[in-house]
C-alpha positions in Angstrom: 36.8 27.0 74.0 39.3 24.8 72.2 38.3 23.6 68.7 37.5 19.9 68.2 38.4 18.0 65.0 35.8 18.8 62.3 33.3 16.1 61.4 34.4 16.4 57.8 37.7 17.2 56.1 40.3 19.1 58.0 40.8 21.2 54.9 40.4 21.1 51.2 43.1 21.5 48.5 42.8 22.4 44.8 44.2 19.5 42.8 43.8 19.6 39.0 40.8 21.9 39.3 39.1 19.6 41.9 38.6 20.3 45.6 40.4 17.4 47.2 39.2 16.7 50.8 42.1 16.4 53.3 41.2 14.3 56.4 43.3 14.0 59.5 42.5 10.7 61.2 43.7 10.5 64.9 44.3 7.3 66.8 45.3 6.7 70.4 48.2 4.5 71.5 46.0 1.4 71.4 45.0 2.1 67.8 41.5 3.3 68.7 40.3 6.1 66.4 39.6 9.1 68.6 37.3 10.8 66.0 34.8 8.2 65.0 32.4 10.7 63.5 35.1 12.0 61.2 36.0 8.4 60.3 32.4 7.7 59.3 32.3 10.9 57.3 35.4 9.8 55.5 34.0 6.4 54.6 30.8 8.0 53.4 32.8 10.3 51.2 34.7 7.3 49.7 31.5 5.4 49.2 29.5 8.3 47.6 32.2 10.4 46.1 33.7 10.1 42.7 37.3 9.7 43.9 39.9 8.0 41.7 42.8 7.9 44.2 43.0 7.7 48.0 46.3 8.6 49.6 47.1 7.5 53.2 50.1 9.2 54.9 51.7 8.2 58.2 54.2 10.3 60.1 56.9 8.8 62.3 58.7 9.3 65.6 58.3 12.5 67.6 55.7 14.3 65.6 53.2 16.4 67.4 49.9 17.5 65.7 51.4 20.8 64.3 54.6 19.1 63.0 52.7 16.1 61.4 50.2 18.4 59.7 53.0 20.7 58.4 54.9 17.7 57.1 51.8 16.4 55.2 51.1 19.9 53.8 54.7 20.3 52.6 54.8 16.9 50.8 51.4 17.3 49.1 52.1 20.9 48.1 55.6 20.1 46.8 54.3 17.1 44.9 51.6 19.3 43.2 54.3 22.0 42.4 56.5 19.4 40.7 53.6 18.2 38.6 52.7 21.7 37.6 56.2 22.9 36.8 56.9 19.9 34.6 53.4 19.4 33.1 53.1 15.9 34.6 49.6 14.7 33.8 47.9 11.3 34.0 46.4 9.2 31.3 43.2 9.0 33.3 40.9 11.2 35.5 42.5 12.2 38.8 40.3 13.1 41.7 42.2 12.5 44.9 41.1 12.1 48.6 43.9 12.6 51.1 44.2 11.1 54.6 46.9 12.0 57.2 47.2 9.6 60.1 48.0 11.1 63.4 49.2 8.9 66.3 50.8 9.7 69.7 54.5 9.4 68.8 56.2 12.1 71.0 58.3 11.1 74.0 61.0 13.1 75.8 61.3 15.5 72.8 64.6 17.4 72.7 64.5 21.1 72.0 65.9 20.8 68.4 63.1 18.4 67.5 60.5 21.1 68.1 59.3 24.0 66.0 60.9 27.5 66.5 58.6 28.7 69.3 59.4 25.8 71.6 63.0 25.6 70.6 63.4 29.2 71.6 62.4 28.3 75.1 59.0 30.1 75.1 57.0 27.0 76.0 58.7 25.7 79.2 55.4 24.5 80.6 54.7 22.4 77.5 58.2 20.9 77.7 57.9 19.9 81.3 54.4 18.5 80.8 55.5 16.4 77.9 58.6 15.1 79.7 56.5 14.2 82.8 53.9 12.4 80.7 56.6 10.4 78.9 58.2 9.3 82.2 54.7 8.4 83.6 54.1 6.1 80.6 57.3 4.1 81.4 56.6 4.2 85.1 53.2 2.5 84.5 55.1 -0.5 83.3 57.2 -0.7 86.5 56.1 -2.8 89.5 54.0 -0.5 91.8 56.4 -1.0 94.8 59.4 0.2 92.7 57.8 3.3 91.1 58.9 5.8 93.7 62.5 4.7 93.4 62.2 4.8 89.6 60.7 8.4 89.7 63.6 9.4 92.1 66.3 8.2 89.7 64.4 9.5 86.6 64.3 13.1 88.0 68.0 13.4 88.5 69.5 16.0 86.2 73.0 14.6 86.4 74.9 11.5 85.2 74.1 8.4 87.2 76.7 6.9 89.5 77.7 3.3 88.9 75.4 1.9 91.6 72.5 4.1 90.4 73.0 2.9 86.9 72.8 -0.7 88.0 69.6 0.0 90.0 68.0 1.8 87.0 68.8 -1.1 84.7 67.3 -3.5 87.2 64.1 -1.5 87.3 63.8 -1.3 83.5 65.1 -4.7 82.5 61.9 -6.7 83.0 60.1 -4.5 80.4 63.0 -4.1 78.0 62.2 -7.3 76.1 58.5 -6.9 76.3 56.1 -4.1 77.3 53.9 -6.9 78.6 52.0 -5.0 81.3 51.0 -2.2 78.9 47.8 -3.2 77.0 48.3 -0.3 74.6 51.7 -1.7 73.5 50.2 -5.0 72.4 52.7 -5.5 69.6 51.6 -7.4 66.6 53.4 -10.2 64.8 51.9 -10.0 61.3 53.3 -13.5 60.5 51.0 -15.4 62.8 48.4 -12.8 63.7 49.0 -13.0 67.4 50.0 -10.5 70.0 53.6 -10.6 71.2 52.4 -11.4 74.7 51.4 -14.9 73.4 54.7 -15.4 71.6 57.0 -17.9 73.3 60.2 -16.1 72.3 58.9 -12.8 73.7 57.8 -14.5 76.9 61.2 -16.1 77.3 62.9 -12.7 76.9 60.8 -11.4 79.8 61.7 -14.3 82.0 65.5 -14.0 81.7 67.2 -13.4 85.0 67.4 -9.8 86.3 71.1 -10.0 86.3 71.4 -11.1 82.7 68.8 -8.7 81.3 70.2 -5.8 83.3 73.6 -6.5 81.8 72.2 -6.6 78.3 70.3 -3.4 78.9 73.5 -1.6 80.1 75.3 -2.9 77.1 72.7 -1.3 74.9 73.0 2.0 76.7 76.8 1.8 76.5 76.7 1.1 72.7 74.2 3.9 72.1 76.1 6.4 74.2 79.5 5.6 72.6 77.9 5.9 69.1 76.2 9.1 70.1 79.5 10.5 71.5 81.2 9.7 68.2 78.7 11.8 66.2 77.9 14.5 68.7 79.8 17.1 66.8 78.7 16.0 63.4 76.1 18.7 62.6 75.9 17.5 59.0 74.2 14.3 60.2 71.5 16.0 62.2 68.4 17.3 60.4 67.1 20.0 62.7 64.3 21.2 60.5 61.8 18.4 61.3 60.3 16.4 64.1 62.6 13.4 63.9 66.0 13.6 65.5 68.8 11.9 63.6 70.4 10.8 66.8 67.2 10.1 68.8 68.9 12.0 71.6 72.1 10.1 72.1 74.3 12.4 70.1 74.1 14.8 73.0 75.0 12.1 75.7 77.3 14.1 78.0 81.0 13.2 77.9 83.5 14.6 80.4 80.7 16.1 82.5 81.2 16.7 86.3 79.4 14.4 88.7 79.4 10.7 89.7 81.2 8.5 87.2 79.4 5.6 85.5 82.2 3.0 85.7 82.5 0.6 82.8 80.5 2.8 80.3 83.7 3.9 78.5 83.8 7.3 80.2 80.4 8.2 78.7 78.3 9.7 81.5 74.5 9.0 81.2 71.7 11.1 82.6 68.4 9.3 83.2 66.8 11.4 80.4 69.3 10.1 77.9 68.6 6.5 79.0 64.8 6.9 78.9 64.9 8.5 75.4 66.6 5.3 74.1 64.1 3.2 75.9 61.2 5.0 74.2 62.6 4.1 70.8 61.3 0.6 71.5 58.1 1.9 73.1 57.2 3.9 70.0 58.1 1.1 67.6 55.7 -1.2 69.4 53.1 1.6 69.4 53.5 2.2 65.6 52.8 -1.6 65.0 49.7 -1.5 67.3 48.3 1.7 65.7 48.9 0.2 62.2 47.5 -3.2 62.9 44.5 -2.3 65.0 43.6 1.2 63.9 44.9 2.1 60.4 44.5 -1.5 59.2 40.9 -1.6 60.1 40.3 1.8 58.4 42.2 0.6 55.3 40.0 -2.5 55.0 36.9 -0.3 55.3 38.2 2.1 52.6 39.0 -0.8 50.2 35.5 -2.2 50.8 33.7 1.2 50.5 34.9 1.6 46.9 35.7 -1.0 44.3 37.5 1.4 42.0 39.4 4.1 44.0 43.1 3.3 43.9 44.8 3.4 47.3 48.3 4.7 47.8 50.1 4.4 51.2 53.1 6.4 52.3 55.0 6.1 55.6 58.0 7.9 57.0 60.3 6.4 59.8 58.0 4.6 62.2 55.2 5.5 59.9 56.6 2.7 57.7 55.8 0.3 60.6 52.3 1.8 60.7 51.7 1.3 57.0 53.2 -2.2 56.7 51.3 -3.4 59.8 48.1 -2.0 58.3 48.6 -3.8 55.1 49.9 -7.1 56.6 47.8 -7.8 59.7 46.3 -10.2 60.2 48.2 -12.5 57.8 45.4 -15.1 57.6 42.6 -12.6 56.6 43.1 -11.2 53.0 42.4 -7.5 52.3 39.1 -6.9 50.4 41.3 -6.0 47.4 44.9 -5.1 46.9 46.5 -1.7 47.7 47.9 -0.1 44.6 51.2 1.3 45.9 53.3 1.7 49.0 56.1 4.2 49.3 58.4 3.8 52.4 60.5 6.9 53.2 63.5 6.0 55.5 61.5 3.3 57.2 62.6 2.5 60.8 62.0 -1.2 60.6 64.3 -4.2 60.5 65.8 -4.8 57.1 64.9 -8.6 57.3 61.1 -7.7 57.5 60.5 -9.0 53.9 62.9 -12.0 54.1 61.9 -15.5 53.0 64.1 -16.8 55.8 65.1 -14.3 58.5 68.8 -14.6 59.2 68.6 -18.3 58.6 66.3 -18.8 61.6 63.6 -20.7 59.6 60.8 -18.2 59.6 59.7 -15.5 57.2 59.8 -11.7 57.8 56.7 -10.4 59.4 55.9 -8.0 56.5 56.5 -10.5 53.7 52.8 -10.9 53.3 52.7 -7.4 52.0 54.2 -8.6 48.7 50.9 -10.3 47.9 48.7 -7.4 49.0 50.3 -4.6 47.0 49.8 -4.4 43.2 53.0 -2.6 42.4 56.5 -3.2 43.7 57.0 -1.5 47.1 59.4 1.4 46.9 61.6 2.0 49.9 64.4 4.6 50.3 67.6 4.2 52.2 70.5 6.6 52.8 73.9 6.5 54.3 73.3 10.0 55.6 70.5 8.9 57.9 72.4 8.5 61.1 69.3 7.6 63.1 69.0 4.4 61.0 72.7 3.8 60.2 74.3 4.6 63.6 71.6 4.1 66.3 68.6 1.9 65.2 70.5 -1.4 65.3 71.9 -0.6 68.8 68.5 0.3 70.3 66.1 -2.0 68.6 67.7 -5.5 69.1 65.2 -7.6 71.0 64.5 -11.1 69.6 61.1 -9.9 68.4 62.6 -7.0 66.4 64.6 -9.3 64.1 62.7 -9.5 60.8 59.9 -7.2 62.2 57.5 -9.4 62.5 73.4 -10.0 51.5 71.1 -11.3 48.8 72.9 -14.0 46.9 74.6 -12.7 43.8 74.0 -9.0 44.5 77.4 -7.3 45.0 75.8 -3.9 45.6 73.7 -4.8 48.6 75.0 -2.7 51.6 76.4 -4.6 54.5 74.7 -3.7 57.8 76.5 -3.5 61.1 74.5 -6.4 62.5 71.3 -8.4 61.9 69.2 -5.6 63.5 70.1 -3.0 60.9 67.3 -0.8 59.6 65.6 -1.0 56.2 65.9 2.8 55.8 69.6 2.6 56.5 70.7 -0.4 54.3 67.8 -1.6 52.3 66.1 -5.1 52.4 68.0 -8.3 53.1 67.0 -12.0 52.7 64.5 -11.7 49.8 64.0 -14.7 47.6 65.6 -14.7 44.1 64.1 -12.1 41.8 61.9 -10.4 44.5 64.0 -7.4 45.4 66.2 -5.0 43.3 68.6 -2.2 44.4 68.8 0.8 42.2 69.7 4.5 42.6 66.7 6.8 43.3 65.7 8.3 40.1 65.2 11.9 39.0 62.8 13.4 36.4 62.4 12.3 33.6 63.9 8.8 34.3 60.9 6.7 35.0 60.4 3.6 37.1 58.9 0.5 35.3 56.4 -0.6 37.8 53.4 -2.0 35.9 53.1 -5.8 36.3 56.8 -6.0 37.4 58.0 -9.4 38.7 59.9 -7.5 41.4 58.1 -7.0 44.7 60.3 -4.3 46.1 62.7 -1.7 44.7 65.3 -0.4 47.2 66.1 3.1 46.2 69.7 4.1 47.1 69.1 7.8 48.1 72.5 9.1 49.3 72.3 11.9 46.7 68.8 12.9 47.7 68.2 12.3 51.4 70.6 14.1 53.7 69.1 13.1 57.0 66.3 11.0 58.6 63.7 13.7 58.3 64.7 15.1 54.9 62.4 13.1 52.8 60.3 15.7 51.0 62.6 16.2 48.0 62.1 16.1 44.2 63.2 12.5 44.0 60.6 11.2 46.4 57.8 13.4 44.8 58.9 11.9 41.4 58.7 8.4 42.8 55.2 9.0 44.0 54.2 10.4 40.6 55.5 7.2 39.0 53.4 5.1 41.3 50.2 7.1 40.8 50.6 7.1 36.9 51.2 3.4 36.8 48.2 1.1 36.2 48.7 -2.5 37.2 46.4 -5.4 36.5 
């Protein structure tokens, strides 16, 4: 019989001579906790235990249970090792409780994004099952009368002919701007606390003519494929040791393959799988927001209410940054019971205008700007030019109206220039902050400390080119050091 998730901690770790409980909290794609008894056990532990610090971690894109758990273990163990090797202590008691969020983030996972067993080809059944499940999720958004044709095109293991490409775009275009028929993808706009299905801009994007939206969708596929072809041979930009592909699949878009030609796509021949992988970039971004707002956010509020003293630290990688920021920010009109102490964003896959006072001059604030008032310390966020997922692909795939600001700062000459207004926070750092709110600085190494206590800054953008070599390469001494600085800081 398969084991179920334990009612208590998933494991315990020895931290500073204390047994630290390590909980894994799973959520479904609608943000519903799928282990409510474990959730209650966790809240009872926070209420009755003598814990000084609660850590909440969220993984990102394409992490299965084994990969997510291994990532959490590696970061926590490495953080503890850094402290031990350098005798890094705290000026207060330290009894931590650890929480790892698990949410369904896998979709059409490529072989290099899996662990060694699956990459070696030993789990073909698992690969086929996952691929079919991912296609089924997208098919559920297609009009019932069109699904058979969608499945027919999706199953082809060759590049699409020009006519087939047009047809595939027509089938997918109505849901490109908005996953409106999928209740689980009820994306959240933290700015106004409403679902995207009630947002006029989002509705307008769904109502655009089939011809216009199909053309826009094919433009996105073309841009992604061309960018992928340009980086296909650049092995230095692909981190193969983790569950996040630096190319999100498009670096392997076939060029010069035999089969029907896709006219007008600049000689880049697209298979349905390549197209659908790009499509799931949007699907998983929306899901991360939903899980964060409806699931992790509710848990966060309960934790903050269960203890008046335990300090709460949140860490998110990739789309885990969306999970964390949505949890802190939604709903905007209902304050948290008390402030979160710190937030560390590791290569966040979120629009760089998300904290802006005025998004790209459009007259509305970034959707996560409310987090500035809900976190005691300045938010720390890494960005790296070596993260090809966020510097070469994100702004091409995630460019709907609703992505801008996720629902060059004047006078700062060192702010990186993004390729367009849809550029990623983890690729280029924040844009559009008000004067004095944001500061760019190189990511620091031990013993160069960050001054975080009662800082007037609300976010420090950490230029991490010398530390982070790829999208998934975020467990490094510089990020462990950043977390230590956050934990040791006591803010009023």
